N, C-alpha and C positions, 0 to 999 in steps of 0.2 A: 475549497477549505477541506483540510482532511480533518479526520476523526481527532487525532492529535491536536491539530490546531484549534479546531473548535473546543476541545476540552481546556486548553491552555486559556483560550479566550475568555470563558467562564470564571476559570481561577482568576484570572487579572482582574474581571469587572467586579468579581465580589470583594478583591484585596482593595478595589479603589471605591468600594460603596454599595455596589448596587445589592439587590436581595436576590436569592434563587429564583423567587418568582418574576423578576425584572429579567433575569438571563434567560429563564426557560421561555419567555416570552419571544427575546430576540432570536433566540434559536429554534423557535418551533419545538420545544421539549416539553416533559411534565416537569414539575418542580423535582421531584425526585431523580429523574434522569439528569438534570443539571447536577445536584448533588452527587450523585454517582460519576459524574463526568470530571470533577474536583477531587473527588476520592481516588480515581485512576491517575490522574498527576500525582497526587502525594505519594501514591504508592510507588510509582516509577522514581520520584526524588530519594526515597527513603532506600531503594535497590541499588540506584547508581551513583547517590551523591553521599556525604558522611552528616547531613542532616540529621538531628536528633527528634523533631518535633513528632506527633502525636499523627495518627491516621485520623483526623478530626473534622468534620466539614462545618463546624460551627464557625460563622461569619466574624464572631468576636474573638474565636480564638485564633483563626487565620491572621486578623489583622494584627494582634498582638503580636504574632511571627512575622510579620511583612516583611521585614529586612533581611531578615533569616532565608525566607522561602525566595526573596527575588534574587538573593547571594546565589542558592542552589540551582535556580534555574540558568545561570550562567554556564553550568557545566553540561557537558555533553549529554543527551539522555535520548535513548531512542525515539525516534518519533514513528516506528513502525514495530510491528507486531515481531517479535523473537520466540520460538517455541522452546519449552520447558528444558527439551535436552539440549538444544544448543545454546541456551543461557549457561547451563550447568559445564558445557565443554569450553565455552569463552572464558566464564570465570577461572576454571580450573586450570585452563592455560595461561590467560593474560590476566588474571587479577579480578578483583570485584569491580574495578573501574576501568574495565575492557573496553567500553565506549570511548575513552578517551586515547584508546591505542586503535583506531580503527584502521591508519596507515599500516600499521604492523599486523594486524588481520588480514589485511589486503595481501601483503606481502607473502603471507604463509598460505594463501588458500590453496594452491597445488597442495600442500602436505594435509591441510584441514580437509581437502576432499577424500583423501584416502581413511580418515577415521570416520567417516559415515558411507554406509550404503548407497547407490547411487539410487534404486529404487524404493525400497524399504524406508529410508531415511531423507528422501527427497524432499520433504516439507520441512526438515531442519536446514538442510543444505539453502532452499531455497529462503527461507526467512532470513538466515544471514547474508545471501547475496542481497537481499532486499535494503536490509537495513545499510550494509555498505555502500550499496547505488545512491541510498538518502545521504550519506556523507561524502558524495562525490567519487566513490572508488567502484568500477566497475570489475567484476572478476567471474571467471568459468564462462557459462553460457546466457549469463544474467541480461535480460532484455527490460530496457526501462519501459515506461508507458510511454514516452516523447518517441522511442526507437520503434514501438509497435505501432503507436496512432499514425507514424509517419509511412509504415510500409502498408497499413489498411487503406490509408489516403493515396497512395501512390496506386496500389491496385484497383482501388475504385474507379479513379480516374480513366485506367487504360480499359476496363471491362465496360464501363458505364455504356450503352448505346452501341454494344457489340451486334452486329448481326452477320453472320456468315451462313454460306450454303457451301455443300460438297455435293454434287449431285441430287438425289432426293431428300437429303438431309439438311435441315436447317437450325439453327440456334439464333434466338435472340433475346438480349437482354432488356428486359423491360425496366427494371428498378432495381437498384444499389443500397442497401441499409448497411450503414456502418455503426458498429458501437465498440466496447472494450472487448467483447467477447469473439470479434472476428466480422465477415463479410455474410450478408446474406442477399443471395443474386435471388430476383424473381425472373424466371426466364420461359420463353416459350420453345418448347421442342416440336419439331414437326419433322414427319417421314412423308412425302407427298402432301396428300391433302389431311392426314392425320396431325392434328396439333395437340399439345398438352403444355397445360402450364405447371409448372414447378418451381421448388425453391432449392437452391443450391448454397450450402453453409460452407464457408472458408474460414477456417482458423488456425492459429499457431500451436503446434504442438511443443510441449514443453517436454524435452528430453534431457 
């Protein structure tokens, strides 16, 4: 469950009658963190829809506006984090409700890239790519978690148990650890009788 999905689940539980204490227990949070989760969803709704309610976490207030909140939740709201600069650009070019125009944003990606420095503003570009990917549009050099995990899994299968020799040199892969950051190979490097245990990290570079 993503952070957005968890926050949404807490809001829906509160609307359904649960207390913040109950939500906190369900999601292993503090009561304050559960209230913060609801506040973040309300802020997103205020930013991306025409809902007019206050950003108030009072259960009574939220249930009073139950129908309005449910209607607003039907509108496209980013489930990923978009940087402030990227938001400002998207709003200026595509309007306040740019999240409902993801297809148009994706189609304009080559031109959008020209408005951001590839190095200095890479975070802005990446945040937009990640949002578009969550909407089903892959642009630029975007790599989804599924693509990344597939690459790591295939590499892991091919290097696990590798044992190669060349003259007096030998490389033996003893263990492969895989996580979201990449692969870590625990290897034995040998030159004749001299053997050294080392770790080799492989990760995907974002360019």
